[in-house]
N, C-alpha and C positions, 0 to 999 in steps of 0.2 A: 434593428434586425431586418436584413434584406429579404424580400419576398420573391419566390419563384413565379408568382402569378398563376398558380395552379390550385385547383380545389382538391387534388389528389391527397388522401390522408398521409401518404409518405412524404409528399412535398411539404405539407403543413407541419409535420413532426420534425423533419430534418431541418427546416429553416429555423426552428426554435432550438433544437438540440445540437446541431452541428456547428455552431459558432465555437471559436477557439476557447478552450478551457471548460466549456459547459459540461461535457461528459465526465471530465475529471473531477469537477466539483460534485457531481452526482455520485461518482465512485467514492469520494471521501465521505459523503453523507451516508452512503450504504455501509461504509467501513466503521461508522460510529462517531465521526467528528460532528460536533454540534456548535462549537464556538468559532468565531472568525479567526482567532489565533490558531486553533487546531487545523482549520482549512488551510491556513498559510503554511503550516508545517508540512502538510501533505502536498502542497503546491508551492514550493519555495521560490519559483521564478515568476509567479503571477504578482502583478502590482496590486496594492490595496484598492486602488481606484477601479481596476478591472474586475477584481473579485467582488467588490460592492455592486458594480454594474450588473454582473452576471447573476448575482443573487437576487437583485431586484427584478430582473427579467424573469427568472424562474418563479419568483413569488407571484408576479402579475399573471403568469401562465397557470398558476395553481399547482405547480410541481412541488414547491416547498412552502412551509409556513414559518413565520417568525414570531417568537414569543420573547418575553423579557424575564430575566431572573437576576435579582440583586444587581440591577443596573447593567447587565450584559445581555446582548441579543443572543438567542439560541435559535438554531436553524434545524428544521426536521423535514423529512419527506412527507408529503401528503399521500393519500391513496394512489393518486396519479403518479407520484414520484416513486412509490414503492413498486409499482408495476414495471418500472424500468429496470429493476434488478436483473431479470433474465436477459434483457437486452445488453446490459453492461457485461454480464458474465459471458454471454455468447461472443461479444466483440473482443473481450479479453482472451478467451480461448482461441478465437480465430487469429488474433494477433500473435499469440504464442506459436501457432502452427505456421503462419504465412507472412507475418510482418515483424519478425523478431529484430531486436536491436543488435547492431554489430558491436555494442559496448565500446564505442569511441569515448574519448575522455569527456566529451560533452554530455554523454548519457550517464555518467557515473556521479553519484551524489551520496556521500556518506550520511548526511542528515536524513534524507528521504529514505534511504535503505534502513537505517536504525529505527526511524519512526514507524515504518511499515512493519519491521520485525517485532518491535515492542508490542504493537497492538494486536498482533496475531499469535502471541504466546499465551498459552493457558497457564495462569499462575498456579493452578492446582498441582502441576507436575513437581513443584518445589516443596509441597507440604506446608507445614506451619512455620518452618524456620526461615530466617532471613538468608537470602542467597544473593551474592554480588558477583556479576560476571563482567569483566572488563574486555573490551574489544580494542585492539590496536591495529590501525591501518597506516603503515609507514608511508604509503604512497598517496595518502589523502592530503588535501591542502592543509597548510598550517592552521591550527585551531580546530581541525575536525579529525584529528588522528586518534584521539582516545575518547571512548564512550563507555559508560557504565550502565548496566541494567541492574536494578535493585528490586528484588522480589520480596515482598513482605505483606502480611495481612491480606492476602488475596489480591494484591495489586502489583503492577509492574511499573516502576518509574524509570525514565530515561534521563541520564545526566551527561552533560558535556563537560562538566567540571568534577573533579574527584570528590565524591560524597563523603570521604573520610572513613569509610568502613573497610574492614579487612576483605580483600578480594579472594573469593573462593575459586574462581576459574578465570584464567587469562587466555583469550583467543587471539592469536597473532595471525594476520592474514593480509593479503593485498585486497584493496577495495574491489578490484576486478574479480578476484576469486570468490569473495563472499557474495558479490552480486550474481555471479554465475550460479551459485547454489540457490539463491533466492528466486531466480527465474527458471529453475529446473534444468539447467544445462549440465549440472553434475551434482552428486550428492556430497554431503559433508564428509562422509566416510571415505569417499573417493579422493577428495581433496586432502584429507589427513594422510592417507596412504601415499599420495604422490609428493607430500611435503609442502604443498602450497599453503596449508594451514597447520599451525602448531597449537596444541591445546595443553596448557600447563595448569596444575593445581589439583584439586580434589579428584582422585581417580573415579570415585563412584559417580560424581556429577559429570565428569568427562565422558564416562561410558554411556550416559543417557543423553548426551548433547544432541544426537541425531533425532531423538524423540520429540524435542521441542523446537529445535532449530530446523524447521521443515522447509517451507518454500512459500512464495506468494500464492494466495488462494486462487487468483486468476491464472497464474502459471500452472498450478495443479490442475485446474479445469482444462487447460490446453493440452495436458498429457493424456486426457481421457479420450476415448473414441468420439469422433464428431457425431452430433445428433442426426438421426435419420431425417432426410428431407421429405416432408409430407405435402408441401405446397406444390401444386401443379399449375401450369399455364393453361389458358383456355383451350389451346390446341391439344393438350394432353388429357383434358377432362373427359 
């Protein structure tokens, strides 16, 4: 970790937190990931070596703690780590307003999109019955074109291979169109009306699709009015 050589609290915090991947690891922990494999699913381009290195740095700094469960390491935020939540949310909201992706091919990732979508769905919307929703992305790389969300017993499972259950709803979309919905560039209903997305299957489930297929939490924060600035410089005090 490179030092700025300054005692300023901002310098001290940014030299720890602004190394590549660090804030995204914290984002994943805030979102509920606890295992190394879960962190990798939310950060598909990070190498295992880099992820391990960043986790050790955060643990030494007291931002996370590591425990063991059935032979697996579990990672969780400490009080210091949990205090970073509003910082992550503010950066995400700022990014939505001022540093948005142009959705070039390099920014599109079906696995990351579906992982993020899965963990932000409230399974209660499906009631007690099992519901299977298939997503078909014709423009995604081979091997990442079909995904299944299976809701049952209050849990949502994400499958890259056909789970063998009857599909209740089929959502056909380009990867770009679904990503635009997820980052609040358009709504699902708008995409359906324009023909960018087709929804086939159970009419009742289809009519409620917009209720649970909402958008990324950080993108939703970015659509809200920016917080009032209360900090003043010494010359304004």
